[in-house]
C-alpha positions in Angstrom: 84.5 91.4 86.3 86.1 90.1 89.5 89.6 91.5 89.2 91.2 90.1 92.3 89.8 86.7 91.7 91.3 86.8 88.3 94.7 87.9 89.6 94.8 85.6 92.5 93.3 82.4 91.0 94.4 82.8 87.4 97.1 85.5 87.4 96.9 85.5 83.7 95.2 88.7 82.7 97.2 91.4 81.0 97.4 94.8 82.6 95.9 96.4 79.5 92.9 94.1 79.7 92.4 94.9 83.3 92.2 98.6 82.6 89.7 98.1 79.8 87.5 96.0 82.0 87.7 98.6 84.8 86.7 101.4 82.5 83.6 99.5 81.5 82.5 99.4 85.1 82.1 103.2 85.2 82.7 104.0 88.8 86.1 102.3 89.0 88.9 104.8 89.6 92.0 104.9 87.6 94.7 103.0 89.4 98.2 103.7 88.2 100.1 106.9 87.9 101.5 105.4 84.6 98.1 104.6 83.3 96.9 108.2 83.7 99.4 110.8 84.9 98.2 112.9 87.7 95.7 110.6 89.2 95.7 107.8 91.8 92.6 105.9 92.9 89.8 108.4 93.4 91.8 111.6 93.4 94.1 113.9 91.5 97.6 113.7 92.9 98.9 116.5 95.1 102.6 117.2 95.5 104.8 119.4 97.6 107.4 121.9 96.3 109.9 119.0 95.7 107.4 117.1 93.6 106.7 114.4 96.2 103.3 113.1 97.0 101.2 114.6 99.8 97.7 113.5 100.9 94.7 114.4 98.7 92.8 115.8 101.6 93.7 118.8 103.8 96.9 120.6 104.4 99.0 117.6 105.3 99.1 114.2 107.0 97.8 115.4 110.4 94.5 116.4 108.7 94.3 113.7 106.1 95.0 110.7 108.2 92.3 111.7 110.7 89.9 112.4 107.9 90.3 109.0 106.1 90.0 106.9 109.3 86.8 108.7 110.2 85.4 108.3 106.7 86.0 104.6 106.4 84.5 103.9 109.8 81.4 105.9 108.9 81.1 104.0 105.6 81.4 100.7 107.5 78.6 101.5 109.9 76.3 102.8 107.1 76.7 99.7 105.0 73.4 98.0 104.0 72.1 94.8 105.3 72.0 91.6 103.3 68.6 90.0 102.4 68.6 88.0 105.7 69.0 91.2 107.7 72.7 90.6 108.6 75.0 93.6 108.0 76.8 93.3 104.7 80.3 93.4 106.3 79.5 90.2 108.3 78.8 88.2 105.2 80.9 89.6 102.3 84.6 90.3 101.8 83.9 92.7 98.9 81.5 95.6 98.9 79.6 96.5 95.7 77.3 99.5 95.3 74.1 97.9 94.1 74.3 94.1 94.0 75.7 91.7 96.6 79.1 90.2 95.7 79.1 86.4 95.3 81.9 85.9 97.8 81.6 85.4 101.6 83.5 86.7 104.5 87.3 87.4 104.5 89.3 85.0 106.6 90.6 87.5 109.1 87.9 90.2 108.5 86.4 90.2 111.9 89.6 90.1 113.9 91.1 92.8 111.7 88.1 95.0 112.4 88.2 94.3 116.2 91.9 95.2 116.1 91.4 98.5 114.4 88.2 99.5 116.3 90.0 99.0 119.6 92.5 101.7 118.7 89.8 103.8 117.1 87.7 103.8 120.2 90.5 105.2 122.3 91.3 107.8 119.5 87.7 109.0 119.1 85.8 108.0 122.3 82.8 107.2 120.1 80.5 104.6 121.8 79.5 103.4 118.3 83.0 102.0 117.8 82.8 99.8 121.0 79.2 98.8 120.2 80.2 97.6 116.8 83.1 95.5 118.3 80.6 93.8 120.7 78.1 93.2 117.9 80.7 91.6 115.5 82.2 89.3 118.2 78.8 88.2 119.5 77.6 87.4 116.0 80.7 85.3 115.2 80.6 83.5 118.5 76.9 82.7 118.0 77.1 81.6 114.4 80.5 80.3 113.6 82.2 78.1 116.2 83.2 74.5 115.8 81.4 72.1 118.1 83.0 71.1 121.5 82.9 67.4 120.6 85.0 67.8 117.4 88.7 67.0 117.0 89.4 70.7 116.6 86.8 72.2 118.9 85.8 75.7 119.9 87.5 77.4 116.9 85.8 79.9 114.5 85.0 78.9 111.0 86.4 81.7 108.7 83.8 81.5 105.9 80.1 81.2 105.1 79.9 78.6 102.4 76.1 79.2 102.1 76.4 83.0 101.5 73.3 84.3 103.2 72.7 81.5 105.6 73.9 83.7 108.5 76.2 80.9 109.5 80.0 80.4 109.2 80.7 76.8 108.4 84.0 76.3 106.5 86.8 77.7 104.4 86.5 79.5 101.1 88.8 77.1 99.2 88.6 73.9 101.2 84.9 74.0 101.8 82.6 73.0 104.6 84.0 71.9 107.9 87.5 73.3 107.3 89.0 76.1 109.4 92.2 78.1 109.7 93.9 77.8 113.1 96.0 81.0 112.6 92.8 83.1 112.1 91.3 81.4 115.2 94.3 82.5 117.2 93.9 86.1 116.0 90.2 86.1 117.0 91.1 84.7 120.4 93.6 87.5 121.0 91.0 90.1 120.1 88.5 88.4 122.4 90.8 89.0 125.3 90.9 92.7 124.4 87.1 92.7 124.3 86.9 91.0 127.7 89.2 93.7 129.2 87.1 96.4 127.5 83.7 95.1 128.6 84.2 92.8 131.6 82.1 90.1 129.9 83.4 86.7 130.9 81.9 85.3 127.7 84.8 86.6 125.6 87.4 85.3 128.1 85.9 81.8 128.1 85.8 81.7 124.3 89.5 82.8 124.2 90.4 80.0 126.6 88.5 77.5 124.4 90.5 78.6 121.4 93.8 78.5 123.3 93.1 75.1 124.8 92.6 73.6 121.3 95.7 75.2 119.9 97.8 74.2 122.9 96.7 70.5 122.5 97.3 70.5 118.7 100.6 72.3 118.5 103.6 70.5 116.9 107.3 71.4 116.6 107.2 72.0 112.9 109.9 72.2 110.3 110.6 73.9 107.0 107.5 72.4 105.4 105.1 72.2 108.3 104.2 75.0 110.7 103.2 74.3 114.3 99.6 74.1 113.1 98.3 73.4 109.6 96.9 76.2 107.6 93.6 74.5 106.6 92.3 71.6 108.7 88.9 69.9 108.9 87.4 70.4 112.4 85.6 67.0 112.6 88.1 64.7 110.9 91.5 66.4 111.5 92.2 66.1 107.7 94.6 68.7 106.3 93.3 70.2 103.1 95.0 69.0 99.9 94.7 69.9 96.3 96.1 68.1 93.2 97.5 70.1 90.3 99.5 68.9 87.4 99.7 65.5 88.9 101.2 66.8 92.2 99.5 67.0 95.5 99.8 70.1 97.7 98.9 70.1 101.4 97.9 73.1 103.5 100.5 72.4 106.2 102.2 75.8 106.5 101.6 79.4 107.4 103.8 82.0 109.2 100.9 84.0 110.6 101.3 83.4 114.3 101.6 86.7 116.2 98.0 86.3 117.2 98.7 83.0 118.9 101.7 84.5 120.8 99.4 87.3 122.0 96.7 84.9 123.0 98.9 82.7 125.1 100.8 85.5 126.8 97.6 87.4 127.6 95.9 84.4 129.2 98.9 83.6 131.2 99.1 87.2 132.4 95.5 87.0 133.5 96.1 83.6 135.1 93.4 82.0 133.1 93.3 78.6 131.5 96.2 76.1 131.3 99.3 78.2 131.9 101.9 75.4 131.4 100.4 74.2 128.1 100.1 77.8 126.8 103.8 78.5 127.7 104.9 75.3 126.0 102.9 76.2 122.8 104.3 79.7 122.8 107.8 78.4 123.2 107.4 76.0 120.3 105.9 78.7 118.0 108.6 81.3 119.0 111.4 78.8 118.3 109.9 77.8 115.0 109.5 81.4 113.8 113.1 82.1 114.6 114.4 78.8 113.0 112.3 79.0 109.8 110.5 82.1 108.4 113.0 84.6 109.9 115.8 82.6 108.3 114.2 81.2 105.2 111.9 84.1 104.3 109.1 81.7 103.7 106.4 84.2 104.6 103.2 82.7 103.2 100.4 82.1 103.0 97.6 84.3 104.5 94.8 85.0 102.1 91.7 82.7 102.1 91.1 82.9 98.3 94.6 81.6 97.3 94.4 77.9 96.4 96.4 75.5 98.5 98.2 74.5 95.3 99.4 78.1 94.6 102.1 79.1 97.1 102.3 82.8 97.8 104.6 84.8 100.1 102.9 87.8 101.8 103.8 91.2 103.1 101.4 90.9 106.0 103.0 87.9 107.6 106.5 89.3 107.5 105.7 92.9 108.6 103.3 91.8 111.3 106.0 89.7 112.9 108.4 92.6 112.6 106.0 94.8 114.5 105.5 92.2 117.2 109.3 91.9 117.7 109.6 95.7 117.9 106.9 95.8 120.6 108.5 92.8 122.4 112.3 93.4 122.5 112.6 90.6 125.1 111.8 88.3 122.2 115.5 87.9 121.4 118.8 89.6 121.9 118.9 90.2 118.2 115.4 91.7 118.1 116.5 94.8 116.2 118.2 92.9 113.4 115.4 90.4 113.1 112.7 93.0 112.8 114.8 94.9 110.2 115.5 91.7 108.3 111.8 91.0 107.9 111.1 94.6 106.9 113.9 94.7 104.4 112.7 91.4 102.9 109.1 92.7 102.4 110.5 95.9 100.8 112.8 94.0 98.4 110.1 91.6 97.5 107.1 93.9 97.2 108.4 97.4 96.4 106.3 98.8 93.6 108.0 101.4 91.3 104.9 102.5 89.3 104.6 105.8 91.3 108.3 106.8 91.5 107.6 110.0 89.7 106.0 111.3 92.9 108.8 110.0 95.2 106.8 107.2 96.7 107.2 103.4 96.6 104.0 101.6 97.7 104.0 97.9 98.7 102.5 95.0 96.7 100.3 92.5 98.5 101.8 89.1 97.8 103.8 87.1 95.2 100.6 85.7 93.7 99.2 89.2 93.3 101.7 91.9 92.7 99.5 94.9 92.9 100.1 97.8 95.5 97.7 97.6 98.4 96.2 100.3 100.6 96.5 98.1 103.7 99.9 96.6 102.8 101.5 99.9 102.0 100.1 101.6 105.2 101.1 98.6 107.3 104.7 98.6 106.0 104.9 102.3 106.6 103.6 102.0 110.2 106.1 99.3 111.0 108.9 101.4 109.5 107.9 104.2 111.8 107.7 101.9 114.8 111.2 100.7 113.9 112.3 104.4 113.8 110.7 105.0 117.2 112.1 101.9 118.9 115.6 102.1 117.5 116.2 105.9 117.2 117.1 105.4 113.6 114.8 107.8 111.7 116.2 107.3 108.2 113.0 105.6 107.0 110.7 108.3 108.3 110.1 110.5 105.3 109.6 107.6 102.9 107.2 105.9 105.3 105.1 109.0 105.5 104.9 109.2 101.7 103.7 105.7 101.7 100.9 106.6 104.1 100.1 109.6 101.9 99.8 107.4 98.9 97.4 105.0 100.6 95.0 107.9 101.4 94.2 108.1 97.7 92.2 104.8 97.7 89.6 106.4 100.0 86.8 108.2 98.3 85.0 111.2 99.8 82.2 109.0 101.1 84.6 106.5 102.8 84.6 103.7 100.3 88.1 102.4 100.1 89.0 100.6 96.9 92.1 98.5 96.3 94.1 99.7 93.3 92.9 98.0 90.1 90.5 95.9 92.1 87.5 95.9 94.5 86.3 97.5 97.7 87.8 94.9 100.0 86.3 94.9 103.5 89.6 93.6 104.9 92.2 95.8 103.1 90.1 98.9 103.2 88.7 98.8 106.7 89.9 96.6 109.5 93.3 96.2 107.9 93.7 99.9 107.2 92.6 102.1 110.0 94.9 100.5 112.6 98.0 101.4 110.6 97.3 105.1 110.5 96.6 105.1 114.3 99.8 103.2 115.0 101.7 105.6 112.8 100.4 108.5 114.8 101.5 106.8 118.0 105.0 106.4 116.8 105.1 109.9 115.2 102.6 112.2 117.1 103.1 115.0 114.5 100.9 112.9 112.2 98.0 113.3 114.6 95.8 116.4 114.3 97.3 119.6 115.8 93.9 121.0 116.9 92.2 118.0 118.5 92.7 115.8 121.5 93.3 112.1 121.0 94.7 109.1 122.9 97.5 107.6 120.8 98.6 104.6 122.8 98.0 102.8 126.1 99.7 99.8 127.7 96.3 98.7 129.0 92.9 98.4 127.4 90.4 101.3 127.6 87.0 100.5 129.0 85.6 104.0 128.5 86.9 107.5 127.4 85.1 110.8 127.2 86.6 113.9 125.5 85.2 117.1 126.8 85.9 120.8 126.3 87.6 121.1 129.6 88.5 117.5 130.6 89.2 114.0 129.5 88.1 111.1 131.6 88.9 107.5 131.0 88.8 104.1 132.7 91.0 101.2 131.9 91.5 97.5 132.7 94.9 97.8 134.4 95.3 100.2 137.4 98.9 100.7 136.5 99.6 101.7 132.9 101.0 104.4 130.7 99.0 106.4 128.2 100.2 108.9 125.5 98.0 111.7 124.2 98.3 114.3 121.4 96.5 117.3 123.0 96.2 119.9 120.3 93.0 121.5 121.6 94.2 122.5 125.0 97.0 122.1 127.5 96.3 120.1 130.7 96.8 121.8 134.0 95.9 118.9 136.4 95.5 115.2 136.6 93.8 112.8 139.0 94.9 109.2 139.1 98.5 109.5 138.0 101.5 111.7 137.0 102.0 113.5 133.7 104.9 114.6 131.5 103.9 117.4 129.1 105.9 118.0 125.9 104.7 121.4 124.9 106.6 121.5 121.6 105.0 118.3 120.3 101.7 118.7 122.3 102.2 115.2 123.7 101.2 114.2 127.1 102.5 111.0 128.8 100.4 109.8 131.7 101.8 107.3 134.2 98.6 106.2 136.0 98.1 104.1 139.1 94.3 104.2 139.1 91.7 102.6 136.8 89.9 106.0 136.5 91.9 109.0 135.3 90.9 112.6 134.7 92.8 115.3 132.9 91.6 118.9 133.4 92.2 122.0 131.3 
């Protein structure tokens, strides 16, 4: 049984029927605390002295969060290949243990993974993380871009309509030839990160190609039409439409545009491409976000498997913009209130009370699928902690940490990460999961391991990093930058390439560097 397909497309199955079907599958974990008291996902619930949820692994968050991000990445790398030799995660949105799922790639699956792995590379220093980023980006660029002579050229197709063809050629719902401009913008933003990481001009040129198309096609937008359509045919420019109950629905709107803002800003900072056109497009998108979703709370759609005829507001669009605003206070004089408004809306709309007996409120995915999500709960929590950090208001801290604790329960001991009452989604459980724990650690370093050394944040992009017993050496794209480390294994005594501020109580080191190569010595 395909639970999420049933919920998203039909939304008619009763909860009791879902649990009976899951039980028949054998390996499916019990999902709800109210369905079987004492268990969530794959694990028995652990609580503290006050009866509130703590992670299933280790002695607390600083051990558990590190453990789950390592496990899910290992699972990702060890996933089997498809019959055509392409890794499973490049052709499917849902992992199954023995047979290949019938669905193709998730719409934002590759950009999400690139986003998470960039943070994970700095955190672990594992060359396999960087290698996987290059592999995924290279494969999508080689097998999924719209032709340069089309009306919407040089954008990635988000889906493989012929499952094991090895090619991306359309959209899951709209079919061949259709693409999603918002997902293209996210890919472009991650390609710039990869250019900075590797120095390969190929990634920068591809990002410029994406930005050029988006800059040409941008429109002012209104309450029904966003600056770019949600689903559009690359060759004809036709916006996807569906008819239901005698009414026609057009895919003219989405509020997922932080990727576009990042793409344009980064290219202009690099002085690449068409600066004036990018600034104009960025201004249009910014003005539209302020005038519409931030005021109307029309925060959909995002997910590729929702029909155009079925409107659905989403947590991801609202909270991602909230995080962007918190990271860019120059966005607006009212940045604090705007970010809090989006966060408050997502909590009011998606708060799930099934687990209140353990003092935790996880977050549902979207209005068309009101089931608590591993990625959605962890994202909301990480943005809450970013809000705490940026504003100095820490009132949300403890509840946010309990949300992160809850989301660890979806990860099994081997690293498979299953959505509650659903499947092992390779978006929610991997690319759109790991980054939220790493961002939470950056905002609250006590959540990072107390006995290990890790980079938590940089204002640049790391090109290399090596953690040793007596030193840490790293190179980065920008000579002038700031890095923050949690150094639990040893205290630094010297630094080459910058100045350091050491907080012994929190084991946090801030480095203000003026060189591309920096070395910390024990």
